[in-house]
C-alpha positions as CSV (number, residue, x, y, z in Angstrom):
1,M,-36.9,28.9,-37.3
2,M,-38.3,28.1,-33.3
3,H,-36.9,24.2,-33.7
4,K,-33.3,25.5,-34.7
5,A,-33.4,27.9,-31.6
6,L,-34.2,25.2,-29.4
7,S,-31.5,23.1,-30.4
8,Q,-29.1,25.8,-30.6
9,S,-30.1,27.0,-26.8
10,V,-29.7,23.1,-25.8
11,S,-26.6,22.3,-26.9
12,Q,-25.3,25.2,-25.8
13,A,-26.6,24.8,-21.8
14,P,-24.5,23.0,-19.5
15,S,-24.5,19.3,-20.1
16,I,-25.3,17.2,-16.9
17,F,-22.9,14.3,-17.8
18,Q,-20.0,16.7,-17.9
19,P,-19.1,16.0,-14.2
20,V,-19.0,12.3,-15.3
21,S,-16.9,12.8,-18.3
22,I,-14.5,14.4,-16.1
23,G,-15.0,11.5,-13.2
24,F,-14.4,8.9,-15.8
25,R,-11.1,11.1,-17.5
26,F,-9.6,11.1,-13.8
27,L,-10.6,7.4,-13.2
28,D,-9.4,6.3,-16.7
29,A,-5.7,7.9,-16.0
30,A,-5.6,5.9,-12.5
31,I,-6.2,3.0,-13.5
32,F,-3.5,2.8,-16.4
33,L,-1.1,4.4,-14.1
34,G,-1.7,2.4,-11.0
35,A,-1.3,-1.0,-13.5
36,L,1.7,0.5,-15.1
37,V,3.7,1.3,-11.8
38,S,2.0,-1.5,-9.6
39,V,3.3,-4.0,-12.0
40,L,6.2,-2.9,-13.3
41,T,7.0,-2.4,-9.7
42,L,6.7,-5.6,-8.8
43,Q,3.6,-4.8,-6.2
44,S,0.7,-5.8,-7.5
45,W,0.4,-8.4,-4.4
46,R,-0.3,-5.3,-2.3
47,F,-3.8,-5.4,-3.5
48,M,-4.5,-8.6,-5.6
49,D,-3.6,-11.9,-4.4
50,L,-3.3,-15.1,-6.9
51,R,-1.4,-17.4,-4.7
52,F,-4.5,-19.8,-5.1
53,A,-4.1,-19.8,-8.9
54,G,-0.5,-21.2,-9.0
55,G,3.0,-19.6,-9.5
56,L,2.7,-19.3,-13.0
57,V,-0.6,-17.4,-12.8
58,D,0.7,-15.2,-10.0
59,F,3.8,-14.2,-12.7
60,L,1.9,-13.8,-15.6
61,L,-1.9,-12.4,-15.1
62,P,-0.5,-8.7,-13.8
63,W,1.5,-8.4,-17.1
64,L,-1.4,-9.7,-19.1
65,W,-3.2,-7.5,-17.2
66,L,-0.9,-4.1,-18.0
67,A,0.2,-5.2,-21.5
68,S,-3.9,-5.3,-22.8
69,L,-4.5,-1.6,-21.0
70,L,-1.6,-0.4,-22.8
71,M,-2.9,-1.9,-26.1
72,L,-6.0,-0.5,-25.4
73,Q,-4.9,2.8,-25.1
74,G,-2.5,2.9,-28.2
75,L,-5.9,1.7,-30.3
76,R,-7.7,4.4,-29.2
77,F,-5.6,7.3,-30.6
78,F,-3.9,4.9,-33.3
79,P,-6.5,2.5,-34.9
80,P,-5.5,0.5,-38.1
81,R,-6.9,3.1,-40.6
82,D,-7.9,-0.2,-42.7
83,M,-10.0,-1.8,-39.7
84,P,-13.9,-1.3,-39.5
85,S,-15.0,-0.2,-36.5
86,E,-16.8,-2.7,-36.0
87,S,-13.9,-5.2,-35.7
88,L,-11.6,-2.3,-33.7
89,E,-14.8,-2.6,-31.2
90,R,-14.5,-6.4,-30.9
91,L,-10.8,-5.7,-30.1
92,N,-11.5,-3.4,-27.8
93,R,-13.7,-5.8,-25.7
94,M,-11.5,-8.5,-26.2
95,L,-8.5,-6.1,-24.5
96,L,-11.2,-6.0,-21.5
97,W,-11.0,-9.3,-20.8
98,P,-7.9,-9.3,-18.6
99,S,-9.2,-6.6,-16.3
100,I,-12.9,-8.3,-16.3
101,L,-10.6,-11.3,-15.0
102,V,-8.3,-8.8,-12.5
103,A,-11.8,-7.7,-11.4
104,L,-13.1,-11.0,-10.5
105,V,-9.5,-11.9,-8.5
106,L,-10.2,-8.9,-6.4
107,L,-14.0,-9.8,-5.0
108,L,-12.6,-13.0,-4.6
109,N,-9.9,-11.9,-2.5
110,T,-12.3,-9.5,-0.6
111,I,-14.3,-12.5,0.2
112,T,-11.4,-14.7,1.5
113,F,-10.2,-11.9,3.8
114,Y,-13.7,-11.6,5.8
115,H,-13.6,-15.2,5.9
116,L,-10.0,-15.0,7.3
117,K,-11.6,-12.1,9.4
118,V,-14.1,-14.6,10.9
119,A,-11.5,-17.4,11.6
120,L,-9.6,-15.2,13.6
121,H,-12.4,-14.0,15.6
122,G,-12.1,-10.0,14.3
123,R,-8.4,-9.8,15.3
124,M,-7.4,-8.5,11.8
125,P,-6.0,-4.9,12.4
126,W,-7.9,-3.2,9.7
127,Y,-11.3,-3.6,8.4
128,M,-11.1,-3.3,4.6
129,P,-8.6,-5.2,2.6
130,M,-6.8,-3.1,-0.6
131,S,-8.5,-5.4,-2.8
132,L,-12.1,-4.0,-2.0
133,P,-11.7,-0.3,-3.6
134,I,-9.2,-1.7,-6.3
135,C,-12.2,-3.5,-7.3
136,L,-15.1,-1.0,-7.1
137,A,-12.8,1.4,-9.0
138,L,-11.9,-1.3,-11.7
139,L,-15.6,-2.2,-12.0
140,L,-16.8,1.3,-12.4
141,W,-14.0,1.8,-14.8
142,L,-15.8,-1.0,-16.8
143,I,-19.1,0.3,-16.5
144,G,-17.9,3.6,-18.6
145,R,-17.3,1.3,-21.1
146,P,-13.4,2.4,-22.2
147,D,-13.7,0.0,-24.9
148,R,-15.8,2.9,-26.9
149,I,-13.7,5.2,-26.1
150,A,-11.9,6.7,-29.5
151,G,-9.0,9.0,-29.6
152,L,-8.0,11.7,-32.1
153,T,-7.1,9.9,-34.8
154,M,-10.4,8.4,-35.2
155,A,-12.5,11.1,-33.9
156,R,-10.9,13.0,-36.8
157,N,-11.8,10.7,-39.2
158,E,-15.3,9.5,-37.7
159,V,-14.6,5.5,-38.6
160,G,-18.2,3.9,-39.6
161,T,-21.4,4.3,-37.1
162,T,-20.4,3.1,-34.2
163,P,-21.5,4.9,-30.7
164,W,-17.7,5.8,-30.0
165,R,-17.3,8.5,-27.7
166,T,-14.0,11.2,-27.5
167,V,-12.4,11.8,-24.5
168,H,-10.4,15.4,-25.1
169,Y,-7.9,15.4,-22.5
170,G,-7.0,19.0,-21.2
171,R,-3.9,20.4,-18.9
172,Y,-6.0,20.0,-16.0
173,D,-5.9,16.2,-17.1
174,V,-2.0,16.2,-17.3
175,M,-1.4,17.9,-14.3
176,F,-3.3,15.4,-12.2
177,S,-1.6,12.5,-14.5
178,V,1.6,13.7,-13.7
179,F,0.7,14.0,-9.7
180,F,-0.8,11.1,-9.8
181,F,1.8,9.1,-11.3
182,L,4.6,10.4,-8.6
183,L,2.3,9.6,-5.8
184,L,1.9,6.1,-6.9
185,L,5.8,5.8,-7.8
186,W,6.6,6.8,-4.3
187,I,3.6,4.7,-2.8
188,F,5.2,1.4,-4.8
189,H,8.8,2.3,-3.9
190,G,9.6,4.7,-1.4
191,L,6.7,4.2,1.3
192,F,7.7,0.3,1.0
193,L,11.3,1.2,0.8
194,A,13.7,-1.0,3.2
195,D,17.0,-0.4,3.9
196,P,18.4,-4.0,5.1
197,P,21.9,-4.8,6.8
198,P,24.9,-5.7,4.4
199,P,25.2,-9.7,4.4
200,G,26.8,-11.0,7.4
201,T,26.4,-7.8,9.7
202,K,25.5,-8.7,13.3
203,A,23.4,-5.6,15.1
204,D,23.9,-4.7,18.3
205,L,20.2,-4.4,18.8
206,A,16.9,-4.9,17.0
207,I,14.1,-2.7,17.7
208,V,10.7,-4.6,17.3
209,L,7.8,-1.3,16.9
210,G,4.6,-2.3,18.3
211,A,1.0,-2.6,16.8
212,G,-2.5,-3.6,18.1
213,T,-2.7,-6.1,20.7
214,G,-5.3,-9.2,20.7
215,P,-7.3,-10.1,23.9
216,G,-5.6,-10.3,26.9
217,D,-1.8,-9.8,26.6
218,T,-1.5,-11.6,23.2
219,C,-0.1,-10.0,20.1
220,G,-2.5,-8.9,17.2
221,Y,-2.1,-10.3,13.5
222,T,0.3,-7.3,12.6
223,L,2.3,-7.0,16.0
224,R,2.7,-11.0,15.6
225,Q,4.6,-10.5,12.3
226,R,7.0,-7.9,13.5
227,V,7.8,-10.0,16.5
228,L,8.4,-13.2,14.7
229,E,11.2,-11.3,12.0
230,G,12.9,-9.9,15.4
231,V,12.8,-13.0,16.9
232,R,14.2,-14.7,13.3
233,L,16.9,-12.2,13.5
234,F,18.2,-12.9,16.7
235,K,18.3,-16.6,16.3
236,E,20.0,-16.0,12.9
237,H,23.0,-14.9,14.9
238,R,22.1,-11.4,13.0
239,V,21.3,-9.3,16.3
240,Q,22.6,-9.6,19.8
241,R,19.5,-8.0,21.6
242,L,16.0,-7.2,20.9
243,L,13.8,-4.1,21.9
244,L,10.2,-4.1,22.3
245,T,8.8,-1.2,21.9
246,G,5.0,-0.1,22.3
247,R,2.2,1.9,24.3
248,A,1.1,0.2,27.5
249,P,-2.0,2.7,27.9
250,R,-2.8,1.2,31.8
251,G,0.8,0.8,32.9
252,Q,3.2,-1.3,32.6
253,T,1.6,-4.3,34.5
254,N,-2.1,-3.9,33.2
255,T,-2.5,-6.7,30.1
256,Y,-5.2,-3.8,28.7
257,E,-3.8,-3.1,25.1
258,N,-0.2,-3.3,26.5
259,E,2.2,-3.7,23.6
260,P,5.5,-4.8,25.4
261,L,4.0,-7.5,27.6
262,A,2.5,-8.9,24.5
263,M,5.3,-8.9,22.3
264,V,7.9,-10.3,25.4
265,K,5.3,-13.5,26.2
266,L,5.5,-14.0,22.4
267,A,9.6,-13.5,22.4
268,L,9.9,-15.6,25.4
269,A,8.1,-18.4,23.9
270,Q,9.6,-18.5,20.6
271,G,13.0,-19.0,22.7
272,V,14.7,-15.6,23.0
273,P,16.1,-15.4,26.7
274,A,14.9,-13.0,29.0
275,G,18.3,-11.1,29.6
276,D,18.7,-10.7,25.7
277,I,15.4,-8.4,25.7
278,I,14.9,-5.1,26.8
279,L,10.9,-3.3,27.3
280,D,10.1,0.2,26.5
281,F,6.6,0.7,27.9
282,H,6.4,4.3,26.2
283,G,6.5,3.8,22.8
284,D,3.3,5.6,22.2
285,N,4.3,6.4,18.9
286,T,7.2,6.4,16.2
287,R,9.0,9.2,17.9
288,Y,8.5,8.3,21.4
289,S,9.9,5.0,20.3
290,A,12.8,6.6,18.6
291,Y,13.9,8.6,21.4
292,D,13.6,6.3,23.6
293,A,15.8,3.8,21.9
294,S,18.3,6.6,21.1
295,A,19.0,7.3,24.7
296,L,19.7,3.5,25.1
297,I,21.7,3.1,22.1
298,R,23.9,6.3,23.3
299,A,24.2,4.8,26.8
300,K,25.6,1.7,25.6
301,H,27.6,3.3,22.7
302,W,26.2,0.9,20.3
303,H,26.4,1.3,16.2
304,K,24.5,-1.1,14.5
305,I,20.7,-0.7,15.1
306,I,18.3,-2.4,12.9
307,A,14.8,-1.4,13.2
308,V,11.9,-4.0,12.7
309,S,8.4,-3.3,11.4
310,S,5.5,-3.5,9.4
311,D,7.2,-2.5,5.6
312,Y,5.3,0.6,4.7
313,H,6.5,2.0,8.3
314,L,10.0,1.7,7.3
315,P,10.9,5.1,5.5
316,R,9.6,6.7,8.9
317,I,11.1,4.7,11.4
318,A,14.2,5.5,9.6
319,L,13.6,9.6,9.1
320,A,12.8,9.6,13.3
321,F,16.1,7.9,13.9
322,R,18.0,9.9,11.2
323,Q,16.5,13.3,12.6
324,L,18.1,12.2,15.9
325,G,21.7,11.5,14.2
326,I,21.2,7.9,13.8
327,H,21.4,5.8,11.1
328,V,19.4,2.4,11.6
329,W,18.9,-0.5,9.1
330,T,15.4,-1.5,8.7
331,V,14.2,-4.7,7.5
332,P,10.5,-5.4,7.1
333,A,8.4,-8.1,8.9
334,Q,7.1,-11.2,6.7
335,R,3.5,-10.6,5.3
336,G,1.7,-14.0,7.3
337,L,-1.2,-15.4,5.7
338,W,-2.4,-12.0,4.5
339,H,-0.4,-10.5,1.7
340,Q,-2.3,-7.1,0.8
341,S,-1.3,-4.2,2.2
342,N,-3.6,-2.3,4.8
343,P,-5.0,0.7,3.2
344,W,-5.4,2.7,6.6
345,A,-1.9,2.4,7.7
346,M,-0.8,3.4,3.8
347,L,-3.1,6.5,4.4
348,R,-1.2,7.1,7.9
349,E,2.0,6.7,6.2
350,L,0.9,9.0,3.4
351,V,0.6,12.2,6.2
352,G,2.8,10.9,8.6
353,Y,6.0,10.8,6.4
354,P,5.4,14.5,5.5
355,V,4.5,15.5,9.1
356,Y,7.9,14.1,10.4
357,W,9.8,15.6,8.0
358,L,8.4,19.1,8.2
359,D,7.7,19.2,12.2
360,Q,10.4,17.5,13.7
361,N,8.7,18.7,17.0
362,Y,5.6,17.1,16.0
363,H,4.9,14.4,18.9
364,H,7.3,16.3,21.3
365,P,9.7,13.3,23.0
366,R,10.6,12.6,26.5
367,V,12.9,10.4,27.6
368,V,12.1,7.6,29.9
369,P,13.9,4.2,31.9
370,L,13.7,1.3,29.6
371,V,12.8,-2.2,31.3
372,S,15.9,-5.3,30.9
373,R,13.8,-8.7,31.4
């Protein structure tokens, strides 16, 4: 009698594994939805770089990974009725191999990133590649043995004696999954959405937005890619002139973190005539750059404008100009040596875009004269 009462009290006590179960359910949904959205939008390269393995692997592995995850999810809820539990577990383990291979690629990408950071003397604009948090999340998911999770059908039939775990999804799991799916859809589609000009368009102006500088008056990694894209547009006769906008915290002539000076130095070295370059030393943020440029655009009666920046930055640039009544086409900078996204910049845009949209007075503008070379 005492043993029975003790057993009942233990079974009714809150399990210390309940928070672990909740966390695993959310992580499980994040892995499946993340793979689904990133692969279907052809943007898995944002956290996984497969160029070292060749074009065929670069194309096939993301799709193989997604297919294995979908099959694993399907077998959880619709296991073959005539398949022994042990055979089903072996099949599930096989389906985890693409995920293990992806985790190894992410680990290799992370090592490559830090080797590149050392080679560039620490001038990479971020401290962590996107591959690192995704790798850690994937490894944590694999440690949770997702191959031993049974769905509703298998749980009811209690197939075999293999220690399967059941995961019961409630309304909060559904709410999280819907929210996370919509968030991922915006990140992998809307957040990076460019609006390039129609073919054959020759714009009056290309606005190149600043980023971090290197030692002295040199461009940092991200800034260099942006300037080179603006130079490319100029040399292809797609724009008539360049506006280089950024911050100069210690004045126009001081080279300390002076983004416009670093940008113009690179543009001139690439063969852009000084007379076709305009500098804005007061582009401390996206809103300031938009206001400064809009004053010049209206004064010159220009109509065809292109904005050049990193792809994650483009929607907020277009929004800032649209709030000023000006339409700009947006062109992403080339990705250069390192293809993966900047995780810190992505987080900033996740916050920055809604803030700009909700509060047009955020970063209160002031118009200042621009400088032509």
